[in-house]
C-alpha positions as CSV (number, residue, x, y, z in Angstrom):
1,M,-5.3,-25.4,12.3
2,R,-3.6,-22.8,14.4
3,V,-4.1,-19.1,13.6
4,L,-1.9,-16.5,15.2
5,V,-3.9,-13.3,15.8
6,P,-2.2,-9.9,16.1
7,P,-3.0,-7.5,19.0
8,P,-5.2,-5.2,16.9
9,L,-7.6,-8.1,16.4
10,H,-7.6,-9.4,19.9
11,S,-10.9,-7.6,20.7
12,Y,-12.6,-10.2,18.4
13,T,-11.0,-13.2,20.0
14,G,-11.4,-12.1,23.6
15,G,-7.7,-11.3,24.0
16,V,-6.6,-14.8,22.8
17,T,-3.4,-14.8,20.6
18,R,-3.7,-18.3,19.2
19,V,-7.1,-19.7,17.9
20,E,-8.2,-22.7,15.9
21,A,-10.0,-22.5,12.6
22,E,-10.7,-24.8,9.6
23,G,-10.7,-24.5,5.9
24,A,-9.3,-26.1,2.7
25,T,-8.1,-22.7,1.5
26,L,-7.1,-19.4,3.1
27,A,-10.5,-17.9,2.0
28,E,-12.4,-20.8,3.7
29,L,-10.3,-20.4,6.8
30,L,-11.2,-16.7,7.1
31,V,-14.9,-17.6,6.7
32,D,-14.6,-20.1,9.5
33,L,-12.7,-17.7,11.6
34,D,-15.5,-15.1,11.2
35,A,-18.1,-17.7,12.2
36,R,-16.2,-18.3,15.4
37,Y,-15.2,-14.6,16.0
38,P,-17.9,-12.5,14.3
39,G,-16.6,-9.4,12.5
40,I,-12.9,-10.4,12.4
41,R,-13.0,-11.2,8.6
42,F,-14.2,-7.7,7.7
43,R,-11.1,-6.2,9.4
44,M,-8.9,-8.2,7.0
45,I,-11.0,-8.5,3.8
46,D,-12.7,-5.6,2.0
47,E,-16.0,-5.4,0.3
48,Q,-14.5,-6.6,-3.0
49,D,-13.1,-9.8,-1.2
50,R,-9.5,-8.5,-1.4
51,V,-7.1,-8.5,1.5
52,R,-6.9,-5.0,3.0
53,P,-3.6,-3.2,2.2
54,H,-2.4,-3.2,5.8
55,I,-2.9,-7.0,6.3
56,R,-0.5,-9.8,5.4
57,L,-1.3,-13.5,5.7
58,F,1.4,-16.0,6.2
59,V,1.1,-19.8,5.9
60,N,3.9,-21.6,7.7
61,A,6.0,-18.4,7.8
62,V,5.7,-17.8,4.1
63,L,3.7,-14.8,2.7
64,S,0.5,-16.2,1.0
65,P,0.2,-15.2,-2.7
66,A,-3.5,-15.8,-2.9
67,M,-6.7,-16.5,-1.0
68,E,-7.1,-19.7,-2.9
69,Q,-3.9,-21.2,-1.4
70,P,-4.6,-24.7,-0.2
71,L,-4.2,-25.4,3.5
72,H,-3.6,-28.5,5.6
73,A,-4.7,-29.3,9.1
74,S,-1.0,-29.1,10.3
75,D,-0.5,-25.6,8.8
76,E,0.0,-22.4,10.9
77,V,-1.5,-19.2,9.6
78,Q,-0.3,-15.9,10.9
79,I,-2.1,-12.6,10.5
80,I,0.1,-9.5,10.4
81,C,-1.2,-6.0,10.6
82,A,1.0,-3.1,9.5
83,L,1.5,-0.3,11.9
84,S,0.7,3.2,10.9
85,G,0.3,6.6,12.4
86,G,2.1,9.8,12.9
């Protein structure tokens, strides 16, 4: 399925904005994404397997409520990073 990657994570994808990954759930998708682009999952998921506070994951333009959310090959997953700074 298609995964839209935000600019702060482009260093992991070689600057590519849209990538492909597979998984029956959002959690599996992120594991596959990390296998294809090592290190990217750690930027989104913390050591307790929780989504980091500045990350939001959308499936078909709807905020995902859980990492166990089922996915289909036709779905589009969008990763959003909150902006911060001063």
